[in-house]
SEGUMAR-745917 format. One record per residue: x, y, z of N, C-alpha, C in turn. Coordinates in steps of 0.05 Angstrom, whole numbers, plus 5000, padded with zeros to 4 digits. Layout:
XYZXYZXYZ;...
END
This chain:
501749765000500050005000501850255000;501150454984502750694982502550855007;504751005012504851175036505051455027;502751575019502951835007503952045026;503252015051504052225071506752165084;508051935078510751865090510551815119;508251705128507951665157509951455167;510351235152512151025161515051125162;515851285142518551395142518951575166;516951725172517151905195517451745221;515851535224516051375249518751235251;519851135229522451005230524651195239;524551445227526651635235526351725264;523951745272523451825301524451605320;523851345313524751125330527751105331;529051135309532051125309533151355326;532051585323532951805340532451755369;530151635375529551575404531451375415;532251175400534150965410536851095416;537751265398540351405403540251575428;538051705431537851875455537651705480;536251475478536051305501538751185509;540351095489542950985495544751195508;544551435498546151645510545251705538;542651705542541651755569542551535588;542551285579543551065596546551095602;548051165581550851195585551451425604;550051645600550451875618549751805647;547651645651546851575679548551355691;549151145676550550905687553350885677;554551095667557351085658559251005681;559051105705560851015727560450715734;557950625733557450345739558750165718;558550255692559750095671562750065674;564050285681567050275685567650105709;566050135731566549975756566349675751;564249595736563849305730566049205712;566849355693569049265675571649225690;572249405708574649375724574549125742;572149075754571848835771572248585755;570948565731571148325715574048285706;575448505699578148485690579948375713;579548475737581048375760580448075766;577848005764577047735769578247535750;578047605723579147415703582247415704;583447625714586347625716587347475740;585547385757586347215780587147375805;586447635806587247795829585947685854;583447605853582047515877583147245887;584347085869585446835877588146865891;589447095886592247135896592247275923;590147425929590147565954589047385976;589347466001588247316023585247296022;584047076032581147046030579647286043;580647386065579247606077579347856059;581647916047581848146029580048106005;579947855994578247805971575247845978;574547766002571747806011571048096013;572948256024572548546027572348675999;574048585980573848705953571148635941;570148395944567548325932565348485946;565548515972563448675985563548965976;565949075972566249345962564949365934;565449165918564249165891561249165892;560148985909557248975910556049225922;557349325943556249575955556649815935;559049835923559450055905557650025880;557449785870555649755847552749825854;551849745878549149815886548750115887;550750255899550550545902550550675874;552350585857552450705830549950645814;548850405818546350345804544050525814;543950565840541850735851542251025841;544751105841545251385831544551405801;545351205786544651215757541651195753;540251035770537351025767536051285773;537151435792536051695798536651895776;538951875763539752065743538551995715;537751755712536751675685534051805679;534051935657531552065647531151965618;529351785614528951675587527751885569;528751895544527652095525524852025517;523352235509520552185499520552205469;518252135457517852155428517952445419;516952625435517052905427519953005426;521652915445524452995444525752885419;525052635412526252525387525352685363;522752765361521852925338523253195338;523553315361524753575363527653565353;529053335360531853305351531953285321;530053155308529953145279529253415267;527353555278526453815267528654025268;530454005288532454215290534454205267;534453985251536253965228535354145204;532854235205531754405182530354645194;530654865180529255105189526255085185;525454905167522554875162521154715184;522754575200521654405221519354245210;519954055192517853915177516053745195;517053615215515453445232513353605247;514153825257512153995272510254125252;511254205228509454345209507454165197;508053915194506153725182503653695200;503953765224501653735242499853975240;500654185226499054425224496754385205;494754565206492354565189491954845178;490954865151490655135140488355275154;488755535158486755695172484555795152;485255835126483355935106482355705090;479855655090478755425075478255485046;479155715036478555785008480155604990;479255614964480555444944483455524940;484055774940486755864935488555794958;487555814983489155745007489655445007;487755284999488154994999490254924978;490255044957492354984937495055054947;495255294960497855374971498755174993;496855085009497454885031498554625019;497454534997498454284985501354324975;501854554963504654604955506554614979;505654735001507354755025507854475037;505754325037505954055048507853875032;507753905005509553744988512453834993;512854084998515554185004516554065031;514754055051515553945077516253645075;514653505059515253215056517853175042;518453345022521053325009523353385028;522853585046524853655065525153425086;523053295091523153075110524952855101;525152805075527052605065529852665069;530552925075533352995080534152965109;532152905126532752885155534052615161;536052615179537352375188537552375219;537952125230538252115259540552285268;540252445288542352635297544752485307;547052595302549552485312550152595340;550752405359551352485387554352465393;555952485372558852445376559952645395;559252895392560253095410559453045439;556952965442556052905469557552665481;557952455465559452225475562352295481;563452475464566252555469566452715495;564452875499564553025525564152835548;562552625545562052435567564352245569;565552145548567751945548569952045531;571552225541573752345524575852145517;576151925534578351725529577351485514;574951485505573751265489573850995504;573251015530573250775546571050575539;569050685526566750505519567650295499;569850335486570850125468573349995478;574950155493577450045504576949825525;575149885544574549685565573449425555;571449415537570649155526572849015511;574549165497576749025483578648905503;579249055524581048945544579948695558;577348705564576048475576576148235557;575748275531575948055512578747945511;580748115512583548015512584147855537;583347955560583847805585582347535585;579947535575578347285574579747085556;580947185534582346995516584746885530;586147045545588546945559587746745581;585746815597584846635618583546385607;582046415586580646205571578846045590;579545785594577745615610577645685640;579645825650579745905678577946145683;577246285662575746535666573046495681;571346305673568846275688569246205717;571146025723571645955751572646185767;574446345755575446585770573246785775;571546825756569247005760567446895782;566946635781565146515801566346545829;569046495832570246515858570346805867;570546985849570547275856567847365866;565747255853563047335861562147185886;563346955893562646815917565146755934;566246955946568746925961568146795988;570246756004569946636030569346856050;566746906053565947116072566547036101;566646776106567346696133570046776142;571846836123574546926130574447186145;572347346141572047596155571647556185;570647326193570247266221572147046230;574246996216576246806224575646516216;573746476198573046196190575246066174;576946226161579046096146581145956164;581146026190582845896209581445666223;578945606216577445396228578545116221;579144956241580244686237578144486243;577644306224575644096227577143826231;576743706254577843446260575843236253;576643036238574742826229576242556231;574742366240575742096241573541896236;574241666226572441456219572741226240;570541146252570540926271569140686257;570740496248569540256235567740106254;565839946244564139786262565939616280;564839566304566439426324567139146315;565439026299566038746291568238736271;569038956258571238946239573938926253;574139026277576639026292578739216281;577939396263579839586251580039826268;582439946267582940186283581640426270;581140636286579940886274581741006252;580441136233581841256211581541556213;583741706216583641996218583842116190;582042296184581842416158583442676158;585342686139586942926136585643096114;586143366115584943536094585943456066;584043456048584743406020584743116012;584142926031584042646024581642596006;581942425986579842355968579842055964;577541935962577341655956578341475980;577541556005578341396028576541146030;577740916030576240666031575740586060;573240546067572440486095570340256094;570140106116568039896117565240026117;563439886104560639976104559539966133;558040176140556940196166558740336186;561040456176562840606194561440866203;562340966225561341206236563441426233;562641646221564541876218563842076240;565942176253565642376274567142626265;565842856266567043106258566843296282;568943436288569043606311570543866304;569444086312570744346305569944556325;571444776325570745016341569745226322;567445346328566245556311564445726328;563945976319562146146335559246046335;558445896314555745776313555945506300;553745356300553745086291554045066261;556044916251556344876222554244666213;554244616187552444416175554144206161;553243956164554543726151552743656127;554043656103552543586079553743326068;552043126065552842866055551442816028;553042776007551942735981552642455972;550542295967550742025957548441975937;547241745939544841705923542641885933;542641945958540842135969542442345985;541742595982543142805996541942846023;543642876043542742916070544243146083;542843276101544043506115543443466145;545343536161544843536190546643746203;545643856225547144066239548943936260;551044086266552844006287551544056314;552143896334551043936361553244036379;552444206397554344326416555144116437;557744116445558743936465559244096491;559543956514559944106539562344286539;564444216524566844376524566844606505;564544666493564244906476564744856447;565344606439565744546411563144456398;563344376373561144276358561844006346;560043816347560643546338558243436323;558943266302556843136286557742856281;555842666281556342386276554442286254;555342106237553742006216554741726208;552841556199553541296189553941306159;556041166150556741166122555840886111;553740886095552740636084553140616054;554140826042554640826013556841026007;557741025982559741225974558541505978;560041665994558941926003561042136001;560242375994561942605995561142776019;562942806038562342966062563443246059;561943436068562943706068561843856092;563544006105562844166128562544456118;560244576122559644836111559045026134;560545246135559945466153561145716140;559345876128560146106111561945996089;561045786077562545666055563445386064;564745246046565644976051568344986066;568444866090570844876107572544626104;571244396098572744146094570943956078;572243776063570743596046572443336042;571143116042572442856037570542686020;571842516005570342315989570842046002;568741906012568941656026567741436009;569141216006568240985991567640756010;565140666011564340456030564740186018;566340026031566839746022564639566033;563339406016561239236026562339006043;560638916061561338696079559938436069;561638246060560537996050559537816073;557537656068556537476089558637256095;558537146118560536946126560136676111;562236526109562236256097562836056119;561335836120561735636141561235356129;562535156140562234886130563034686152;562134436148562934216165565634106155;567634106173570233986166569933676170;568633606191568133316196565133286201;564033066191561233006193560532966223;558333076233557533036261557432736268;558332676291558332396302557632406331;557032176342556332156371558932106386;559532286405561932256421561332156449;563132226468562732136495560232256508;559032106525556632186540554432276521;554132146499552032196480552132486469;554432596467554632866456555132856426;554333066412554833096384557533226380;559233086366562033186361562333236331;563433476325564033546297566033766297;567233806274569234016269568134206248;568234456253567234656235569434846227;568934986205570735186195569135416184;569835666191568335896183570336116175;569436296157571036516148569236756143;570236996148568737236144570737466140;569737686128571537916124572738016150;571038026170571938146196571637956219;570737716214570537526236567637446242;567337186249564737086256564137146285;561837256290561037326318559137126330;557836966314555936766324555736526306;555436296319555236046304553035876317;551235776300549035616310548835366293;547735156306547134906293544134896288;543334916263540534906256539534616253;537334556267536334276267533534286256;533034106237530334076226529733776222;527233706224526533426221526833336193;527933086189528232976163525432916151;523632836167520832796159519232986176;518833226166517533436183514633366188;513733476210510833446217509233616197;507133496186505533646166504333906178;503933916204502834156216504934376218;507534316217509634516218511934426200;511634446174513634336155516234496156;516134746165518634916165519734946193;519034776212520034806239523034756240;524434926254527334906256528135026283;530034886296531134976321534135036317;535035236331537935316329539235296356;541435166357542935126381545535276379;546235446398548735596397551235406398;553135466382555735326382557835506393;559235426414561335596426563535666406;564435916407566536006389569136046405;571436036393573836106407573836386417;575636446435575636706448576036936428;577736906408578337116389576737066363;575437276354573737256330575537316306;576837106296578737146273577137126247;578437226226577137226199576836936190;578536756199578336476192578736316218;576936126223577135976247576035686243;577035516260576235236259576435126287;574534956294574534846321572934586321;573534416341572034176346570434206371;567834156369566034206392564533946397;563433936422561733726430559233856443;556933796433554433906443552733696455;551533756478549733576492546833656483;545733496465543033546455541033336464;541733186485540032976495537433096507;537333346513534933466524533233586501;534233596477532733716455530133556451;528133706441525433576437525533366416;527433376397527533176375529732966380;530632946405532632746412531532466405;533132306391532332036382531132026355;530732256342529432266315531532326294;530832256269532532316246532132616238;534332756237534233046232536233116210;536033366201538033486183539433706198;542033716196543733916210545034096189;545234346197546834536181547834756199;550034866192551235076208550435356198;549835536216549135806209551035996223;552736136207554636326219553536616215;554036776235553137056235555537236240;555737446224557937636228556937876244;558738066249558038296266555838466254;555538466228553438626215550738486214;550538246226548038096226547537926202;549437906183549037746159549537446166;548137276153548336996158549436846134;551036636140551936456120551436166129;550635986111549935716119551735516105;551835286118553435066107551534866092;552734656082551134446070549634296092;547434166084545734016103546633726103;546933616128547733336131545633196148;545032946141543032796157544432686183;542832656204543932566229541632456246;542332286265540432176284541232286312;539532466322540132596347540232386370;542332386386542432186408540532276430;539532076445537832126467539031996492;538432106515539432006540538031736546;539631546555538531286562537631286591;535031266595533831256621533030956627;533930856650533330586657531130566678;531030776695528930776716526230816703;524130666712521430696699520330976702;520731096725519631376729521031566710;523631536707525131706688524231676660;523731416652522831376624520031496619;518231466639515631586636515731886634;517332006652517632296651518632396624;520632256613521832336588519732306565;518132086566516232036544514032246545;513032316568511032526570512132796561;514532846569515833106563516033146533;517232946518517632976490514932976475;512932846486510232846473509133126472;509533276494508633556494510333736476;512933706478514733886464514633836434;514133596425514133546396511533616383;509633706398507033786386507334066375;507134106349507534376337505034546335;502734416338500234566333499434736358;498234966353497335126376494535036386;493735166407491135106418488935216400;486635086400484335186384483035416399;481835586383480435816394478035726410;477835826435475535756451473135916443;470835786439468435926431467336096455;465836306447464636466467462336316481;462436306507460336176523458636386536;456336446522454536656532453136566558;452836306562451436216586453036276611;455636306608457336356631456936636642;455636816627455237086636452837106654;451236896656448936906674449636836702;448136926720448636866749448336566754;450236466770450236176778450835986755;451636096732452235916710455235836711;455835606700458535506700459735536672;462235626671463635656646465035386640;463535206630464534936625466734936604;466535116585468535126564471335206575;471335406592473935496604474935286623;473135136637474034936656475334696642;474534646618475534416603477434516581;479734616588481634736569483034516553;483134276563484434056548482933996522;480334066522478734006498479734166474;480834406479481834576458484834536453;486134356469489034316466489534136441;491934156430492633986407492833696416;493033516397492933226402495233136420;497633256416499933176432499633236461;498533476467498133546495496033376508;493833316493491733146504492832866510;494532766492495732496496497532496520;499032706525500832726548499132736574;496932876573495232886597494032606603;493232456582492232186587494432006598;496832036588499031876598499531936628;499432196636499732256664497432156681;495032156670492732046684493131746689;494231606668494531326670496731246691;498931396690501231326708500631396736;498831586741498331666769495731556779;494431366764491931246774492631086799;491431176821491831056847494831026853;496231246844499131246848499931256877;498231376894498931386922499231106935;498030906922498230636932500430476918;500830526892502630346877505330486870;505530746874508030886867509530936892;511830796896513230826922514431106926;515131246904516331506907514131716906;513431816930511232006932511932266919;514532336919515432586905514932576875;515532336864515032306835512032316829;510432196846507532206842506532496843;507432646862506532926864507533086840;509933026830510933166807509333106782;508532856779506832786756504132926758;503032936782500433076785500633376780;502933486788503333766783503533816753;504933646739505133676710502333646697;500733466707498033436697496433686702;496733806725495334056731496234286712;498734286705499734496687498434456660;498334216650497034166624494134226625;492734166647489934216649489234506649;491034666661490534956664491635116641;493334996624494535146602492435216581;492735456570491035546549492635606523;495235596525496935636501499135426501;500435386478502535196476504935266494;505535526496507735606513507235536542;504735556551504135486579504335176583;503635026563503834736565506834656565;508534796550511334726550512734776577;511334896596512534946622513034686637;511934456628512534206641515334096634;516634216615519234116606521334116629;521934336642523934326663523034146687;520434146692519533986715519933686709;519133586686519433306680522333226675;523933416663526733346659528233326686;527633496704528833476730528033216744;525533146741524632896753526032656741;526432656715527732436702530632416711;532032636712534832636722535032546751;533232646767533332566795532732276799;530732176784530031896786532231716776;533731806755535731636743538431666757;539231926763541931966773542132076802;539932176812540032286839540432596838;540032716861540133016862542933116858;545032976867547733076865548533106836;547632926819548332946790547133196778;544633266786543333506776544833756786;545733746811547233976821549933996807;551133776800553633776785553233896757;551033826745550433946719550134246720;548734346741548534636744551234756750;552934616765555634726770557234746744;557034536727558434546702557434766684;554834806683553735016667554535286677;554535326703555435586714558435626709;560035416710562835446705563335526675;561935386657562235456629561435746623;559235826636558236106631560236306641;561336266665563336456675565936446659;566836216652569236196636568836326608;566536296596565936426571566036726574;564836826595564837116600567637226604;569337076619572037166622573637156596;573136946580574636916555573837126535;571337206534570337396514570637676524;571537726548571738006558569038136562;567137996575564538106579564638346598;562438486601562238726618562538646647;563138846663563538796692560938696704;558638806696556038716707555438426700;556138346675555538076666557337876681;559937946684561737766699560837736728;559937956740559037946767556637766770;554737796751552337626752553037336749;554737266731555536986727557136876751;558737056763560236976787558336896810;556237056813554236986834552836726828;552336676802551036426794552836186800;555436226795557336006801557535956831;557536176847557636146876555235986886;552836056876550435916884550535626876;551435576851551635296842553535136858;555835256866557735106883556535046910;555235236922553935186948551834966946;550234986925548134786921549334506916;551534496902552834236898553934116924;555034286940556034196966553734086983;551534236983549234146998548133876988;548033846961547133596950548933366956;551533416955553433206963553233126992;552833327009552533267037549933117042;547733197029545233047032545432767023;546932727001547332456991548932287010;551032407022552632267042551032187067;549332377076547632327099545632107093;544532117068542531917061543831637059;546431627053547831377052548931287079;548231427100549131357127551831467134;552931637117555431767124557731567123;557531347108559731157108561931257090;564431207098566831287083567131107059;567331207035567631037012570430917011;570530686999573030546997574930686977;577530656983579530776965579630626939;580130776917580430636891583230566887;583730456864586430346858588630546857;587930786847590030986844590531146869;589331076890589831206916588131446922;586331516904584531746910582331656927;582431736952580331656971578431876975;576931866996574932067002576232327008;575232536995576332807000574932927024;575733167030574533307052576133307077;578733337075580433347098580133607113;581533637134581233877151582034127137;583634117115584534357102582334487085;580134347080577934467064575634537083;576134707102573934807119572234997104;570035077116568235267103569535537097;571235627116572535887111574535867088;575935637086577735607063576235607037;574035487035572435487011571435767005;570535907026569736187021572036357012;574536307022576836447013577336406983;576936156975577236096946575236246929;572736246938570636386922571136686923;572036796946572537076948574937156930;576936986930579237036913578437036883;576636846876575736836848574137086841;572437176860570937416854572737666852;574837676869576637906867578137906840;578937666831580337646806578537736782;576037656783574137736762573638036762;573538156786572938446788575338606779;577738506783580138666776581138606748;579838426733580638376705582838176701;583638026722585737826719584437566708;583737566683582137356671583637086670;586237096664587736846663587836706690;588536856711588636746737585836656746;583836806739581036736747580236476734;580836436708580136196694581535946706;584135986714585635766726584435696753;583835896769582735836795579935716793;578335816773575735696768575935406761;577835336744578235056737579034886761;580834996778581734846802579434806821;577835006826575534976844573634776834;573034776808571134586797572134306799;574734266793575833996795575733906824;576234076842576234006871573433926879;571334076870568634006878567733746865;568533696841567733446828568933196841;571333236852572733006866572032996895;570333166905569733186933567832956942;568532836964566832636976566632697006;564432637019564032687047564432427062;565532457086566132227103565132277131;564832067146563932077173566332037191;566632227211568932207229571432267214;573632117222576132137208577832367217;579032347241580832557250579532807257;577032797266575633037275574933217253;574833127229574133307207571133337203;569533167214566633197213565633197185;563933387179562833427152564033677140;566433657129567733897119566433977092;567334217084566434307057564134487058;562834527082560534707083561634987085;560935167068562035437068561135587093;563035727106562335897128562035757154;562535497155562235347180564735197187;565335157213567535007222566734717223;568734537224568234257226566834197252;565433967252563733907275565233867300;567533727299569033657323571433837327;571734047310574134217311573934407335;575934427351576034597374577534857367;576035077363577235327355577735487380;580135597384580735757408579036007408;578236097432576536337434577836587421;580536607424581936837412581636837382;581936607369581636587340578736637332;576836537348574036577341573336877343;574337017363573837297366575037457343;577537377335578737507313577237457287;576237217283574637157260572137317258;570737337281568237497282568837787275;570937897287571538177282572238227252;573738037241574438067213572038057195;570037877201567637867185566138127187;565838237211564438487214565738707199;568438727201569938937187569738897157;569838647147569538597119566838687108;564738627124562038707115561839007114;562939147134562939437133564439547109;566739427103568339507080566839467054;565539237052563939187027561739387024;560339447046558139647044559239927038;561539997050562740257046563640287017;564740077005565540086977563140106959;560939966965558539986949557340266951;557340376975556340646979557940846963;560640806962562340986947561540966917;561140726907560340696879557640836874;555740816892553140946889553441246889;555241346906555641636907556741736881;558741596870559841676844557741656822;556041456824553841426804551941666805;551241746829549441976833550742236823;553442256827554842496817554842506787;554942276773554842266744552042296733;550042316751547242346741545842086738;547041866746545741606744544141546770;542441346768540841276791542541086809;543241176833544940996850543340756860;544940546865543740296876542940096856;543340146829542539946810544239696812;546839736812548639506815548239376842;547739536862547339426889544939246889;542839336875540439176874540838906862;542638896841543238636829544638456849;546538586863547938426883546238326904;544138476912542338386933540738146924;539838146899538337926890539937666889;542437696879544137466878544937376906;545237576925545837496951543537366966;541137446960538837336974538437046966;539236986941538736706932540336506948;542636596959544336416973544036437003;542336607014542136657042540136467054;540836367077539136187092538436307119;536136247130535536347156537636247176;538136427195539936347215542736437210;543236607190545936707184546736907205;549336977205550337157225550537437213;550137637230550537917221553437987226;554438227218557238297222558138297251;556338327269557138327297557438057309;556837857293557137587303554637477316;552437627317550037537331548337367312;547037177323545336997307542737137301;541837127276539337257269536937097279;534737237283532337087292531536897270;530336687279529336487260531236267255;533436257270535436037266534535807283;533935597269533035367283535135167289;537635217282539835017286541035057314;541734837326543034837352546034807348;547434857370550334837369551134547362;552934527343553834267334552534167310;550134287303548734207279550034337255;549734207233550834327208548534467193;548834727188546734877175546734807145;544634907131544434847102546434997087;546734907062548635037044547935327040;550035487039549635777035549235927060;549335807084548935957108551036167113;553336127102555536317105555236557087;553536537068553136757049551136947060;551937127077550037317090549837557073;547537627065547037857049546738097067;548838257068548838487086546838697077;545938687053543938887045541338847059;540638597068538138557082538538547112;541138547121541638517150541238787163;539838797185539439047199541939167210;544039007212546539107224548339237203;547739207177549639287157548639507138;546239577137545639787118542839897120;540939777134538239887134536839807160;534839957166533239897189531339677184;529839597204527839377200525739457180;525439287160523339327140524139527119;526639617119527439827100529839727084;529639727058531739637040533639867035;536239817029538140037024537240217001;535840096981535040266959532940476967;531640436991529640627000530940837018;533440807026534840997043536441197026;536841427037538541617024541441537029;543241657012546041597015547141687042;546141917052547042017078546141827100;543741717099542841527119544441277119;545141177095546840937094549640987105;550741237099553341297110553241327141;551141437151550841457180550641177193;549240997180549040727191551740587192;553340627171556040497171557740617193;557440877198558940997220558240887247;555540837250554740707275555840427279;556140277257557340017259560240027267;561740217256564540247264564740317294;563040507303563040577332562240337349;560340177340559439947356561739747358;563139707335565439517336567539607355;568239867354570239967373569339957402;566740007407565739997434565639717445;564739527429564439247438567139117442;569239197426571839067429573739227447;572639437460574339587478576439747465;575839857441577840017426576840307425;578640487429577940767427576840867453;575741107453574641237476571941107484;571541077509569040967519569040677519;571040537509571140247509572240137535;571439907542572439777566575039627559;577239727569579839607562580039337576;581139147562581438887573582938717554;583438467562584838287545583038177523;583738217498582238107476584138067453;583137917434584937847411585538077393;584038297395584438527376586538717386;587438697411589438877422592038847405;592939077395595339067379594938997350;592538917343591938837315590239047300;588639197315587039417304587939677318;588639867302589540127313587140297320;586740367346584540537353584540807338;586940907334587141167319586041137291;586640897279585640847252582540837251;581340717272578440717274577340997277;578741167292577941447295578141587269;580241537253580441667227578241567208;577541317210575441207193572841347200;572241377226569741497234569641797226;572041927228572142207221571542247191;572742067174572242087145569342017139;568041827154565241767150563441997157;564142137179562542377187562642597165;565142637156565442847134563842767110;563942507102562342417079559342457084;558542397108555642427115554742717113;556442897123555743187121555643277092;557643187076557643267048555243157033;554342917039551942807027549442967034;549243047060546943207068546943477054;549343587048549443847034549243817004;549243566994549043516965551643536950;553943526964556543546952557643256949;556843126926557642846923560642816918;561943006906564742976900566442976926;565843156945567243156970566542906986;564042826985563342576999564842336988;565142326961566542096949569442086958;570742326961573542326970573742216998;571942307015572042207043571341907045;569541827028568841537027571141377018;572641476998575041326989577141307011;577441527027579241517049578441307069;575741307076574741107095575140827084;574540787058574940527046577840427048;579640607042582440537043583340457071;582440607092583140547119581840287128;579340237120578039987127579439747113;580339787089581739577075584339507088;585839717098588339657112587839507137;585839587153585239437178584339157173;582639117152581738857146584038677136;585838787121588138637112589938547135;590338727154592038657177590738437193;588038457197586638247212586837977197;586537987170586737737155589537607158;591537767157594237657160594637537188;593637677209593837577236592337307239;589937297226588437057228589736827214;590936877191592436667176594736567193;596236747205598436667222597536497245;595336577258594236427280593336147272;592036127250591135857240593435687232;595435817219597835657211599235547236;599535717256600835627280599335397294;596635427294594935217306595034957290;594734977264594634737247597334587246;599534727252602134597251602834437276;601234437296601734297321600534017319;602133827308601333547307598833497291;598333667271595933617254596533407234;595233167236595932957217595033027189;593233217186592333287159594433417142;596633517155598733657140601033477133;600933227141603133047135603032957106;605332927094605532847066607432607064;607132457043608932237038611432327023;613432157018615832247004615332356977;613032296964612432406938610932666940;610432776964609033026967606133006968;605032756969602132726970601132726999;598532767002597332767029597532487040;598932467063599332197075596832087087;594832257093592332167105590632007086;591332007061589831857041587532017029;587232267037585032437026585632516998;583532556983583932646955584232946953;583133056933583433346928581733496948;583033606968581533756989582134046988;583234146967583834426965586634506969;588334316977591134386981592534476955;591734356933593134416907591834656893;589834786905588635016893590335256900;591335386879593035626883591335876885;591135976910589536216915591336456915;590936656898592636896898592637036926;594837166932595137296957593037516960;591937536985589837736990590838016987;593438066994594538326991594738416962;595538226944595638286916592838346905;590838196914588138246904587138516914;587838596938586938846949588339076934;590939036928592339246913591139286886;590339066873589039086847586339236849;584839186871582339326875582839626879;584939686895585539976900586340116874;587839976857588540096831586040146814;584239946814581839976799580140206810;579940236836578440456848579640726841;582340736841583640986834583241056805;583240866787582640916759579841026756;577940906770575141006768574941286779;576341346801576241616812577341816793;579641756781580841946762579141976737;577841766729576141786705573841976711;572641956735570342126741571142416745;573642466753574542736759576042866735;576742706715578242806692576542996676;577643226668576243416651577243406623;579843336619580943316592579743076577;578843116553577542896538579542676531;582042746524583942546518584642376542;584942506565585542356590583242166597;580742256593578442086599578341846580;579041896555579141666536581241466543;583541566552585741386560584941226584;583741356604582841216628580641016622;578841086603576640906596577840656583;579840676567581040436555582340266576;583640396596584740236618582640086634;580340226639578240096654577039866638;576939896611575839676595577639426596;580239466599582039236602581539096628;580639246649580039116674577338976672;
END
């Protein structure tokens, strides 16, 4: 379409003029910002920011941002965009006719002549319009930029970019994001990091140095990062999934973070930028491999004997023998039992051992089964061996009662089906109605349980007339009652220990059962010592062994009394009845106390040797009647029946017992005070000791003062039951609590006051110290009255500190009292040993030996060959252990605490 009026040409020239004016207006307003940005980019690409210190670089960047912002605001204020009218005016000024403005005019005279003249004038303006061009702003630009920097600066930037080439983007990026943390000292921030591999790997910690990349660690390792900073940094972990976590404040004012590494991960610590970074590669943990080296066979005493071999990356932590029926019960086709297999003490990456397992009590004993080994590593992964067929051995019972008990027992245990659901009996909700469904629970029992109940009914039919052993009859009826009242399979299985004990007692007698418990307790304690179990676990198993030993002695004595106390004949090798005068009750208690001291102080090798000696001695022990005034030896805590103990020795023994009980309670109180200072609940360990002590306590025991407790039915000369010497001072009113009040219900201050009263009572009754009645007694010259006064003074200070809530000062005074009590107890023990040695050496036939060094009296193993460590050495070991605990609780330096903790773990 034609453009007769030149409107399009006019608009194009006006737009071009407006663009020129706009560019000049922008240049005039933002010219300083342009120069400032070009200088910054030139410095960044030239690497200036990389060469200066991080703090200076951060300041330069901040100055750039602040200066750029100010220049931008100033330019924004100065910028005045040109208008269309200004663009037209700039074009019109090129011609005196001002064509753009004149074209907008209109003729004032509408006559024909005026219109013709207007058309000629308009044609002239349009022709003049073709001569107009966009105005040149060269002079204005020269005045604004006399040095032509608008071309020089971009050219210089291009040259620097070509020189820097690939480094240019990175340099610009680092310049725009400097280390702002350097302004607050973050560039001096040191991040300590170390990797703690899983415990089952046995690998030492790995310390991460700055700049390490591709560190190979076991999967499941824990990384610990520690640093000092004004605020908490952030830990960024990048793997298949990105994770973030904040550092946590520690009591010493630092920050610490912990994380598990389960995959290849990049760690970075960020605080005003990245402060440290590492690339960690997680090595997978393969499952263990296990196999049978020798096929299982039946060994001695119907045990399963086989040799196994296992291997794992970091060692096998558990090994089990999986047993399944070769012809499974259709009701439970996948039934499988697992029996633990003992491992050697050290968990090596490759191991092999020959074991013997007693599975005669297993529910499938006597049946054809399939056996396979299942090894477990520290990560919980399992590896299995090939499956081998085997016939589980069963114990041969010859006694009819034992055979019946075993048959009923396995009938219940081999039943895999559960009880049927009992229907709702709505009639039982009415008054005077009987719930016949609940009363007849056997109706919902599986077939095996019902069959066992019928067997018990049959064997006990008129059993009071035809069964000579009334105890066996009552046991069978009790088992029948358990099956009748059971509503679940687990409740029905409760007849297992009852019937098994009846079978063993009917077949072998009670002493054999006690010996089995003694062996089990010995194995458990030896395993704990070999594996380095915790102090609480070793203490618990030590108490179990003590109880088993006392029960075995009681069973052997009962067996001897049931046999009329006749002395057994000597065998061919000369081993006759044991139990000479050298194995008195106090000697046996000394052995057990020495064993307990060795376990508490960490002397595992000595403890295992003494444990083996004590067990061998007990297994070879026999009781005899008469024989040199030895009476019924072997009862712990009691003297022989016909032994004449001098009054002086008896008085010294009583005083030593009382002082030992006070020492034990004082040491326990000290431990509870330290526990309360650490924020733990005091008395937890003491409560465990009370339970274990109560199990071995019999009525009629003696308190620390030597007085007989109420309820003692034994007369002088009678032999009390086993365990009478094991007096639990926690329940004794003389040692820690008032009547009806347990130590756990008393405050620490009340317990300390009670121990102080016991010390004062001992001094008063024995005529020591002020207020005592001086006279001849066995303690003169053996207990220092001043030492008792120092003990009481330390106890009073501890009591006052506990009342004021100062546990640390109380613990120091308690340690002083414990040390003084230990010294006095040790001196009394030495004096008592000397007195007994002097008395036993006067014509005692029990000490005579033959030319070969054997006991000439013909007695067997009576304890002479048991090597008991010296009491002084054991006490020194305890003192060292107490000192380590005290220093650990008072240490403030983290490295010192870690060193002391490792020492305590060795104990």
